DSSP file (Angstrom, degrees, kcal/mol; ACC not computed):
  #  RESIDUE AA STRUCTURE BP1 BP2  ACC     N-H-->O    O-->H-N    N-H-->O    O-->H-N    TCO  KAPPA ALPHA  PHI   PSI    X-CA   Y-CA   Z-CA
    1    1 A M              0   0    0      0, 0.0     2,-0.1     0, 0.0     0, 0.0   0.000 360.0 360.0 360.0 136.1    0.0    0.0    0.0
    2    2 A K     >  -     0   0    0      1,-0.1     4,-1.7     4,-0.0     3,-0.2  -0.357 360.0-118.7 -76.6 157.0    1.3    3.4   -0.9
    3    3 A T  H  > S+     0   0    0      1,-0.2     4,-2.3     2,-0.2     5,-0.2   0.870 114.7  57.3 -61.7 -38.3    1.9    6.2    1.6
    4    4 A G  H  > S+     0   0    0      1,-0.2     4,-2.0     2,-0.2    -1,-0.2   0.875 104.7  51.3 -63.2 -37.2   -0.6    8.4   -0.2
    5    5 A S  H  > S+     0   0    0      2,-0.2     4,-2.5    -3,-0.2    -1,-0.2   0.914 108.5  51.8 -67.4 -41.1   -3.3    5.7    0.3
    6    6 A V  H  X S+     0   0    0     -4,-1.7     4,-2.8     1,-0.2     5,-0.2   0.932 111.1  46.8 -60.0 -47.1   -2.6    5.5    4.0
    7    7 A W  H  X S+     0   0    0     -4,-2.3     4,-2.4     1,-0.2    -1,-0.2   0.866 111.0  53.0 -63.9 -34.5   -2.9    9.3    4.4
    8    8 A T  H  X S+     0   0    0     -4,-2.0     4,-2.4     2,-0.2    -2,-0.2   0.933 110.9  45.6 -65.3 -46.1   -6.1    9.3    2.4
    9    9 A I  H  X S+     0   0    0     -4,-2.5     4,-2.4     2,-0.2    -2,-0.2   0.922 114.4  48.0 -64.2 -43.4   -7.6    6.6    4.6
   10   10 A L  H  X S+     0   0    0     -4,-2.8     4,-2.8     1,-0.2     5,-0.2   0.905 110.8  52.7 -62.2 -40.0   -6.5    8.4    7.8
   11   11 A G  H  X S+     0   0    0     -4,-2.4     4,-2.4    -5,-0.2    -2,-0.2   0.911 109.5  48.0 -64.0 -41.3   -7.9   11.6    6.4
   12   12 A V  H  X S+     0   0    0     -4,-2.4     4,-2.5     2,-0.2    -1,-0.2   0.932 112.7  48.8 -62.0 -47.0  -11.3   10.0    5.8
   13   13 A I  H  X S+     0   0    0     -4,-2.4     4,-2.2     1,-0.2    -2,-0.2   0.922 112.8  46.5 -60.7 -44.9  -11.3    8.5    9.3
   14   14 A I  H  X S+     0   0    0     -4,-2.8     4,-2.7     1,-0.2     5,-0.2   0.909 111.4  53.0 -64.5 -40.1  -10.4   11.8   10.9
   15   15 A A  H  X S+     0   0    0     -4,-2.4     4,-2.6    -5,-0.2    -2,-0.2   0.920 109.7  48.4 -60.2 -43.7  -13.0   13.7    8.8
   16   16 A V  H  X S+     0   0    0     -4,-2.5     4,-2.5     2,-0.2    -1,-0.2   0.900 111.6  49.5 -65.7 -40.2  -15.7   11.2    9.9
   17   17 A V  H  X S+     0   0    0     -4,-2.2     4,-2.2     2,-0.2    -2,-0.2   0.919 113.4  45.7 -64.0 -44.3  -14.7   11.6   13.6
   18   18 A I  H  X S+     0   0    0     -4,-2.7     4,-2.7     2,-0.2    -2,-0.2   0.923 113.2  49.8 -65.2 -43.1  -14.8   15.4   13.4
   19   19 A A  H  X S+     0   0    0     -4,-2.6     4,-2.5    -5,-0.2     5,-0.2   0.911 110.0  51.6 -61.2 -42.3  -18.1   15.4   11.5
   20   20 A W  H  X S+     0   0    0     -4,-2.5     4,-2.2     1,-0.2    -1,-0.2   0.918 111.5  46.6 -59.5 -45.3  -19.6   13.0   14.1
   21   21 A F  H  X S+     0   0    0     -4,-2.2     4,-2.3     2,-0.2    -2,-0.2   0.908 112.5  49.9 -65.1 -41.4  -18.5   15.3   16.9
   22   22 A L  H  X S+     0   0    0     -4,-2.7     4,-2.6     1,-0.2    -2,-0.2   0.908 110.8  48.8 -66.5 -40.3  -19.8   18.4   15.2
   23   23 A I  H  X S+     0   0    0     -4,-2.5     4,-2.7     2,-0.2     5,-0.2   0.892 110.0  52.9 -63.4 -40.8  -23.2   16.8   14.5
   24   24 A E  H  X S+     0   0    0     -4,-2.2     4,-1.7    -5,-0.2    -2,-0.2   0.930 112.6  44.0 -60.1 -45.3  -23.4   15.7   18.2
   25   25 A V  H  X S+     0   0    0     -4,-2.3     4,-2.4     2,-0.2    -2,-0.2   0.908 112.9  52.0 -64.6 -43.3  -22.7   19.3   19.3
   26   26 A L  H  X S+     0   0    0     -4,-2.6     4,-2.6     1,-0.2    -2,-0.2   0.920 111.0  46.5 -61.4 -45.6  -25.2   20.7   16.8
   27   27 A F  H  X S+     0   0    0     -4,-2.7     4,-2.4     1,-0.2    -1,-0.2   0.854 110.5  53.5 -67.6 -34.1  -28.0   18.4   17.9
   28   28 A S  H  X S+     0   0    0     -4,-1.7     4,-2.2    -5,-0.2    -2,-0.2   0.925 111.2  45.3 -64.4 -44.5  -27.3   19.2   21.5
   29   29 A V  H  X S+     0   0    0     -4,-2.4     4,-2.5     2,-0.2    -2,-0.2   0.910 113.0  50.7 -67.1 -40.6  -27.5   22.9   20.9
   30   30 A M  H  X S+     0   0    0     -4,-2.6     4,-2.4     1,-0.2    -2,-0.2   0.908 110.8  49.0 -64.0 -40.0  -30.7   22.5   18.8
   31   31 A W  H  X S+     0   0    0     -4,-2.4     4,-2.3     2,-0.2    -1,-0.2   0.898 111.2  50.0 -64.8 -41.3  -32.3   20.4   21.6
   32   32 A F  H  X S+     0   0    0     -4,-2.2     4,-2.3     2,-0.2    -2,-0.2   0.923 111.5  48.1 -62.1 -45.6  -31.4   23.0   24.2
   33   33 A V  H  X S+     0   0    0     -4,-2.5     4,-2.6     2,-0.2    -2,-0.2   0.914 111.4  50.8 -62.0 -43.8  -32.9   25.8   22.1
   34   34 A A  H  X S+     0   0    0     -4,-2.4     4,-2.3     1,-0.2    -1,-0.2   0.913 111.5  47.1 -60.3 -43.6  -36.0   23.7   21.5
   35   35 A K  H  X S+     0   0    0     -4,-2.3     4,-2.5     2,-0.2    -1,-0.2   0.891 111.0  52.2 -64.4 -40.0  -36.4   23.1   25.2
   36   36 A L  H  X S+     0   0    0     -4,-2.3     4,-2.3     2,-0.2    -2,-0.2   0.911 110.6  47.8 -64.7 -42.8  -35.8   26.8   25.9
   37   37 A V  H  X S+     0   0    0     -4,-2.6     4,-2.3     2,-0.2    -2,-0.2   0.921 111.5  49.9 -63.0 -44.3  -38.5   27.9   23.5
   38   38 A A  H  X S+     0   0    0     -4,-2.3     4,-2.4     1,-0.2     5,-0.2   0.907 111.3  49.0 -64.9 -40.0  -41.0   25.4   24.9
   39   39 A V  H  X S+     0   0    0     -4,-2.5     4,-2.8     1,-0.2    -1,-0.2   0.918 110.8  50.9 -62.4 -43.4  -40.2   26.6   28.5
   40   40 A A  H  X S+     0   0    0     -4,-2.3     4,-2.0     2,-0.2    -2,-0.2   0.888 111.4  47.3 -63.1 -40.5  -40.7   30.2   27.4
   41   41 A I  H  X S+     0   0    0     -4,-2.3     4,-2.3     2,-0.2    -2,-0.2   0.934 115.2  44.6 -67.1 -46.3  -44.1   29.4   25.8
   42   42 A I  H  X S+     0   0    0     -4,-2.4     4,-2.7     1,-0.2     5,-0.2   0.912 112.9  52.0 -63.3 -42.7  -45.4   27.5   28.8
   43   43 A A  H  X S+     0   0    0     -4,-2.8     4,-2.6    -5,-0.2    -1,-0.2   0.904 109.9  49.2 -61.6 -41.9  -44.1   30.2   31.2
   44   44 A A  H  X S+     0   0    0     -4,-2.0     4,-2.5    -5,-0.2     5,-0.2   0.923 111.7  48.7 -63.3 -44.2  -45.9   32.9   29.2
   45   45 A L  H  X S+     0   0    0     -4,-2.3     4,-2.2     1,-0.2    -2,-0.2   0.916 113.7  45.9 -62.8 -42.8  -49.1   30.9   29.2
   46   46 A V  H  X S+     0   0    0     -4,-2.7     4,-2.8     2,-0.2     5,-0.2   0.901 111.2  53.7 -65.8 -39.4  -48.9   30.2   32.9
   47   47 A F  H  X S+     0   0    0     -4,-2.6     4,-2.4    -5,-0.2    -2,-0.2   0.946 112.2  42.8 -59.9 -49.5  -48.1   33.9   33.6
   48   48 A F  H  X S+     0   0    0     -4,-2.5     4,-2.2     2,-0.2    -1,-0.2   0.864 113.4  52.3 -68.8 -34.4  -51.1   35.1   31.7
   49   49 A A  H  X S+     0   0    0     -4,-2.2     4,-2.1    -5,-0.2    -2,-0.2   0.933 113.2  43.9 -66.6 -43.8  -53.4   32.5   33.2
   50   50 A L  H  X S+     0   0    0     -4,-2.8     4,-2.5     1,-0.2     5,-0.2   0.880 112.3  53.6 -65.4 -37.1  -52.3   33.5   36.7
   51   51 A R  H  X S+     0   0    0     -4,-2.4     4,-2.1    -5,-0.2    -1,-0.2   0.881 110.0  46.8 -66.1 -39.5  -52.5   37.2   35.9
   52   52 A S  H  X S+     0   0    0     -4,-2.2     4,-1.9     2,-0.2    -1,-0.2   0.885 113.2  49.3 -71.3 -37.0  -56.1   36.7   34.7
   53   53 A L  H  X S+     0   0    0     -4,-2.1     4,-1.3     2,-0.2    -2,-0.2   0.931 115.7  41.9 -66.3 -44.6  -57.0   34.7   37.8
   54   54 A V  H  X S+     0   0    0     -4,-2.5     4,-1.4     1,-0.2    -2,-0.2   0.865 112.9  54.6 -70.5 -35.5  -55.5   37.2   40.2
   55   55 A G  H  <>S+     0   0    0     -4,-2.1     5,-2.2    -5,-0.2     4,-0.5   0.860 105.5  52.2 -66.1 -36.3  -57.0   40.1   38.3
   56   56 A N  H  <5S+     0   0    0     -4,-1.9     3,-0.5     1,-0.2    -1,-0.2   0.837 108.5  51.3 -71.2 -31.6  -60.5   38.7   38.5
   57   57 A R  H  <5S+     0   0    0     -4,-1.3    -1,-0.2     1,-0.2    -2,-0.2   0.821 107.7  51.7 -74.6 -29.7  -60.3   38.4   42.3
   58   58 A N  T  <5S-     0   0    0     -4,-1.4    -1,-0.2     1,-0.0    -2,-0.2   0.538 116.0-112.8 -84.5  -5.8  -59.1   41.9   42.8
   59   59 A G  T   5       0   0    0     -4,-0.5    -3,-0.2    -3,-0.5    -2,-0.1   0.689 360.0 360.0  83.3  21.1  -62.0   43.3   40.7
   60   60 A D      <       0   0    0     -5,-2.2    -4,-0.2    -6,-0.2    -5,-0.1   0.467 360.0 360.0 -73.8 360.0  -59.8   44.6   37.8
């Protein structure tokens, strides 16, 4: 096997490992952002629900 072939195979393996790591990080960030958006929406709904309940009791 030629030296160029060995470097090509090593290059492909390294590229796959780096791509795997980058995809793992990307999906982790996307999952975190999705959870953050879901929490923000639920928090806003709960806030407005509590505000309307408390507002009705105070006679507003």
